[in-house]
C-alpha positions in Angstrom: -2.0 -2.2 -40.7 -1.0 1.4 -42.0 2.0 3.2 -40.7 0.3 6.6 -40.7 -2.9 8.1 -39.4 -5.1 6.7 -36.8 -4.6 3.0 -37.8 -1.1 2.5 -36.5 0.4 -0.2 -34.6 1.2 2.2 -31.7 -2.4 2.9 -31.4 -3.6 -0.6 -31.8 -1.3 -1.7 -29.0 -2.5 0.9 -26.6 -6.0 -0.2 -27.2 -5.1 -3.8 -26.6 -3.0 -3.3 -23.6 -5.3 -0.6 -22.3 -8.4 -2.8 -22.4 -6.4 -5.6 -20.7 -5.3 -3.5 -17.9 -8.9 -2.1 -17.7 -10.3 -5.5 -17.0 -7.6 -6.1 -14.5 -9.0 -3.2 -12.6 -12.6 -4.3 -12.8 -11.5 -7.4 -11.0 -9.0 -5.7 -8.4 -11.8 -3.2 -7.5 -14.7 -5.5 -7.6 -14.3 -6.6 -3.7 -14.1 -2.8 -2.6 -17.2 -1.8 -4.6 -19.1 -4.7 -3.4 -17.6 -4.4 0.1 -21.0 -3.2 1.9 -22.7 -6.3 0.6 -19.8 -8.5 1.6 -19.2 -7.1 5.1 -23.1 -7.8 5.8 -23.1 -11.3 4.5 -19.7 -12.5 6.0 -19.8 -10.3 9.2 -16.4 -8.7 8.6 -14.9 -6.0 10.9 -12.9 -3.0 9.8 -9.5 -4.7 10.4 -10.6 -7.4 8.2 -11.8 -5.1 5.5 -8.4 -3.4 5.7 -6.5 -6.7 5.4 -8.6 -7.8 2.3 -7.7 -4.4 0.6 -4.0 -5.0 1.6 -3.8 -8.7 0.7 -3.9 -8.3 -3.0 -1.1 -5.5 -3.0 1.5 -7.7 -1.4 1.4 -10.4 -4.1 0.7 -7.8 -6.9 4.1 -5.8 -5.8 6.2 -8.9 -5.5 5.3 -10.7 -8.8 5.3 -7.2 -10.7 8.7 -6.7 -9.7 10.2 -10.2 -10.0 8.4 -10.9 -13.5 9.5 -7.5 -14.6 13.1 -8.3 -14.1 12.6 -11.9 -15.7 11.1 -10.2 -18.8 14.2 -7.7 -18.9 16.6 -10.6 -18.6 14.8 -12.8 -21.2 14.4 -9.9 -23.8 10.7 -11.0 -24.2 7.5 -9.5 -22.6 4.6 -11.1 -24.6 4.8 -14.8 -23.1 5.1 -13.3 -19.7 1.9 -11.1 -20.3 -0.2 -13.7 -21.9 0.3 -16.1 -18.9 -0.5 -13.6 -16.3 -3.7 -12.4 -18.1 -4.9 -16.0 -18.4 -4.2 -17.0 -14.9 -5.9 -13.9 -13.6 -9.0 -14.6 -15.7 -9.2 -18.2 -14.6 -8.7 -17.3 -11.0 -11.0 -14.4 -10.6 -14.1 -16.5 -9.7 -12.4 -17.6 -6.3 -13.7 -14.5 -4.8 -17.2 -15.3 -5.6 -17.2 -18.8 -3.9 -15.5 -17.6 -0.7 -17.8 -18.7 2.3 -15.5 -16.7 4.9 -12.6 -14.2 5.6 -9.8 -17.0 5.2 -11.0 -18.2 1.6 -11.6 -14.5 0.4 -8.1 -13.3 1.5 -6.3 -16.4 -0.1 -8.3 -15.4 -3.3 -7.0 -12.0 -3.1 -3.5 -13.2 -2.7 -3.7 -15.6 -5.6 -5.1 -13.0 -7.9 -2.3 -10.4 -6.9 0.3 -12.9 -8.3 -1.2 -13.0 -11.6 -2.2 -9.4 -11.9 1.0 -7.8 -10.6 3.1 -8.1 -13.8 0.4 -6.9 -16.3 1.3 -3.3 -15.7 5.1 -3.3 -15.9 5.3 -5.4 -18.8 2.5 -3.4 -20.8 4.1 -0.1 -20.1 7.4 -1.6 -21.3 5.9 -2.9 -24.5 4.2 0.5 -24.9 7.4 2.5 -24.5 9.1 0.5 -27.1 6.2 1.3 -29.6 5.8 4.9 -28.4 7.0 8.0 -30.4 8.9 10.3 -28.0 6.2 13.1 -28.1 3.6 10.6 -26.8 5.3 8.9 -24.0 3.2 10.7 -21.2 -0.1 10.6 -23.3 0.2 6.9 -23.8 1.5 5.9 -20.6 -1.5 7.9 -19.1 -4.1 6.3 -21.4 -2.8 2.7 -20.8 -2.6 3.1 -16.9 -5.4 5.5 -16.1 -7.9 5.9 -19.0 -9.0 2.2 -19.4 -8.7 1.3 -15.7 -10.8 4.5 -14.8 -13.4 4.0 -17.3 -13.9 0.2 -16.9 -12.6 -0.5 -13.4 -13.5 2.9 -11.6 -16.3 3.9 -14.1 -18.6 1.4 -15.2 -17.7 -1.5 -12.7 -19.1 0.2 -9.6 -22.4 0.9 -11.1 -22.8 -2.5 -13.0 -21.4 -4.4 -10.0 -23.5 -2.9 -7.4 -26.6 -3.4 -9.9 -25.7 -7.0 -10.2 -25.2 -7.5 -6.5 -28.5 -5.8 -5.7 -30.4 -8.1 -8.3 -28.6 -11.5 -8.1 -26.3 -11.2 -5.1 -22.7 -10.2 -4.7 -21.1 -13.5 -5.7 -22.6 -13.3 -9.1 -20.7 -10.2 -9.9 -17.4 -11.9 -9.3 -18.2 -14.5 -11.8 -18.5 -12.1 -14.5 -15.4 -9.8 -13.7 -12.7 -12.3 -15.1 -14.2 -13.6 -18.2 -13.3 -10.7 -20.4 -9.7 -11.1 -19.6 -9.6 -14.4 -21.7 -10.5 -12.3 -24.8 -7.9 -9.8 -24.2 -5.3 -12.7 -23.7 -6.3 -14.0 -27.1 -6.0 -10.5 -28.6 -2.3 -10.1 -27.2 -1.4 -13.6 -28.6 -2.7 -12.7 -32.1 -1.8 -9.0 -32.6 1.0 -8.0 -30.0 4.5 -8.3 -31.5 7.4 -9.0 -29.4 10.2 -6.5 -29.9 13.0 -7.8 -32.3 16.8 -7.4 -31.4 17.1 -4.7 -34.0 14.2 -2.6 -32.4 15.5 -2.9 -29.0 19.1 -1.8 -30.3 17.3 1.1 -31.9 15.4 2.0 -28.7 18.7 1.8 -26.7 20.6 4.2 -29.2 17.7 6.6 -29.1 17.4 6.6 -25.3 19.2 9.6 -23.8 20.1 7.3 -20.8 22.8 4.8 -21.9 23.3 1.3 -20.7 25.4 1.4 -17.4 27.5 -1.7 -18.7 27.0 -3.5 -15.5 24.2 -5.2 -13.8 22.1 -3.1 -11.7 20.5 -4.3 -8.5 17.5 -2.9 -6.8 19.8 -0.8 -4.4 21.7 0.5 -7.6 18.3 1.6 -9.2 17.2 3.4 -6.1 20.4 5.2 -6.1 19.2 7.0 -9.4 17.5 10.1 -7.9 14.2 9.9 -10.1 13.7 6.2 -9.4 14.1 6.9 -5.3 11.8 9.9 -5.6 9.2 8.1 -7.7 9.2 5.4 -5.2 8.5 7.7 -2.5 5.7 9.2 -4.3 4.4 5.8 -5.2 4.3 4.7 -1.6 2.0 7.7 -0.6 0.0 7.9 -3.6 -0.8 4.2 -3.9 -1.7 4.4 -0.2 -4.1 7.5 -0.9 -5.7 5.5 -3.8 -6.0 2.1 -2.0 -7.5 3.8 1.1 -10.1 5.6 -1.1 -11.1 2.4 -2.8 -11.5 0.6 0.5 -13.1 3.0 2.7 -15.0 5.4 0.6 -17.9 2.9 -0.4 -18.2 2.4 3.6 -17.6 6.0 4.5 -20.4 7.2 2.3 -23.0 4.5 3.3 -22.1 4.4 7.1 -20.8 7.8 8.1 -22.8 10.0 5.5 -26.0 8.0 5.2 -25.7 7.6 1.3 -27.6 4.8 0.3 -26.0 1.9 -1.9 -27.1 3.0 -5.4 -26.1 6.5 -5.1 -22.9 5.2 -3.4 -22.1 3.3 -6.6 -22.7 6.2 -8.8 -20.2 8.3 -6.6 -17.6 5.8 -6.9 -18.3 5.4 -10.7 -18.1 9.1 -11.5 -14.6 9.0 -10.1 -13.7 6.6 -13.0 -15.4 8.8 -15.6 -13.6 12.0 -14.5 -10.3 10.3 -14.2 -10.6 9.3 -18.0 -10.2 13.1 -18.8 -7.5 13.7 -16.3 -5.5 10.5 -17.3 -5.0 12.4 -20.8 -4.9 16.0 -19.4 -2.4 15.4 -16.6 0.3 13.7 -18.6 -0.4 16.1 -21.6 0.1 18.9 -19.1 3.3 17.3 -18.2 4.7 17.3 -21.5 4.2 21.2 -21.8 5.1 22.4 -18.4 7.2 19.5 -17.0 6.9 16.2 -15.0 8.0 17.6 -11.7 5.6 20.6 -11.1 2.5 18.8 -12.4 3.1 15.7 -10.5 3.5 17.8 -7.3 0.5 20.0 -8.0 -1.9 17.1 -8.8 -0.7 15.1 -5.6 -1.8 18.2 -3.4 -5.1 18.3 -5.5 -5.8 14.8 -4.5 -6.7 16.3 -0.9 -10.2 17.3 -2.3 -11.2 13.6 -2.4 -11.3 13.1 1.5 -12.0 16.5 2.3 -15.1 16.4 0.1 -16.1 13.1 1.5 -15.7 14.5 4.9 -17.3 17.9 4.7 -19.0 18.4 1.5 -23.1 18.3 1.4 -24.2 14.9 0.5 -26.1 16.2 -2.5 -24.8 14.3 -5.5 -24.3 17.6 -7.5 -22.1 19.1 -4.7 -20.1 16.2 -3.4 -19.6 14.6 -6.7 -17.8 17.4 -8.5 -15.5 18.1 -5.7 -14.3 14.5 -5.3 -14.1 14.2 -9.0 -11.7 17.1 -9.2 -9.8 15.7 -6.5 -9.4 12.3 -8.2 -7.4 14.3 -10.9 -4.4 13.2 -8.9 -5.0 9.7 -10.3 -3.5 11.2 -13.7 0.0 11.4 -11.9 0.2 7.6 -11.6 1.4 6.9 -15.1 4.0 9.8 -14.7 5.7 8.5 -11.8 5.2 4.7 -12.3 6.2 4.7 -16.1 7.0 7.8 -17.8 9.6 9.2 -15.5 11.3 5.9 -14.8 11.4 5.1 -18.5 13.1 8.6 -19.1 15.5 7.9 -16.3 17.1 4.6 -17.0 18.2 2.7 -19.9 15.8 0.7 -21.8 17.3 -2.7 -20.4 15.9 -1.8 -17.1 12.6 -0.4 -18.0 10.7 -3.6 -16.5 12.8 -3.5 -13.3 12.5 0.1 -12.6 8.8 0.2 -13.3 8.1 -3.1 -11.2 10.4 -1.6 -8.4 8.6 1.5 -8.1 5.0 -0.3 -8.4 6.3 -2.9 -5.9 7.4 -0.5 -3.2 4.1 1.3 -3.6 1.9 -1.7 -3.4 3.9 -3.3 -0.6 4.4 -0.3 1.7 1.4 1.8 0.7 -1.0 -0.9 -0.7 -0.6 -3.4 2.1 0.3 -1.0 5.0 -2.3 1.6 4.6 -5.5 -0.3 4.5 -4.3 -2.5 7.4 -3.3 0.4 9.5 -6.3 2.6 8.8 -8.8 -0.4 9.4 -7.2 -0.9 12.8 -7.2 2.9 13.6 -10.9 3.1 12.3 -11.7 0.1 14.7 -10.1 2.2 17.5 -11.8 5.5 16.6 -14.0 6.0 13.6 -14.1 5.7 9.6 -13.1 9.3 9.6 -9.4 8.5 10.4 -8.8 6.9 6.8 -10.0 10.2 5.4 -7.2 12.2 7.3 -4.5 9.5 6.7 -5.3 10.2 3.0 -4.7 14.0 3.3 -1.5 13.3 4.9 -0.4 11.0 2.0 -1.2 13.8 -0.5 1.0 16.3 1.4 4.0 14.0 1.5 3.6 12.9 -1.9 3.3 16.5 -3.1 6.5 17.7 -1.4 8.5 14.7 -2.4 7.6 15.2 -6.1 9.4 18.6 -5.9 12.9 16.7 -5.6 12.4 15.1 -9.0 15.0 15.8 -11.9 12.9 17.0 -14.9 12.9 14.5 -17.7 10.1 15.9 -20.2 11.9 15.9 -23.6 10.5 19.3 -24.6 10.9 21.0 -21.3 14.5 19.8 -21.1 15.3 20.9 -24.5 13.8 24.3 -24.1 16.0 24.8 -20.9 19.1 23.5 -22.6 18.5 26.1 -25.5 17.9 28.9 -23.0 21.2 28.0 -21.2 22.9 27.9 -24.5 21.6 31.3 -25.7 22.5 32.8 -22.2 26.1 31.5 -22.5 26.3 32.9 -26.0 25.1 36.2 -24.8 
């Protein structure tokens, strides 16, 4: 493969890992996109819907963190990644055979165990192959472009159509098969980092090895890891509540039919493809801290649009899509900022910790709490909880220490010039 131009290993790795994580999101979001059909068939209440949204988050978080640590200690990423992709692909059909709530929630737990490690391991591999000027953009493409294009863009439209034609179970049977192809591509084309490459990465990192083993508590004592964890908790809660409740809110509260609902969910993904490039790129120029904070606040447009915008697709659609620009912050606080705040030997642990806390507290807690509250009041309640999450995350992001290389360098040069004058 050429070392210059478009056909580089860096770009090939981004394509393979991005496609893999995109397929993960097709499966993760399949249940929420098909929820109106599942609820009608299995006679589920709002609390059970919330628990189904939360179930996968718990095992996703635990396995992501633990396997991230194991991959750091082993000095190998590829075997863990292949195993995770194969297992989730083989297990994805379990949701389709569920005849009741108990089997369905068990299937989501199992899927979470296999899918959780894929993002931190993929981002760790990607950081090792990424040139410094593309850290934010590559992380954004891997974590947001492919998942939004496939899992949040095409999947809602295609899955809803399949459910209408062949039943909701058939859609689940097709969701995991592409993962086996991705596993084969990882096995054939992805390179494990050599000891020499790991040493070079450590030497180039502005954050040096601490010289001692760091626990989870030690990592949380690092300012940016702690702040990113707080942002992760509330932004994961915002996103999971959107996935879980928007389809039901559109159909039950706003009277939007199933097919237009599928398009409304789908255009979130297509719009987010642009923002997955734009938001990280903007952070390279203007800084991680202001961009993460700004776009967390912009995320309020999603629940506000769902609550108050006219149901005309040409009105509500653009408002909600603009709000979904907040999804472009996820690769920044889950991957880019952590990788710029710890030594390379702790990439997997730091990313897994931030993802894990977000999934356990935000991903598990928010659907369960919002589902219970919705049963006590109405489906308006999850929308107001989403707004609160945006506000807290936006404020918390202001406490980040800036890490964007160009921005840090400009500030250092400005201080040097001022001192010389």
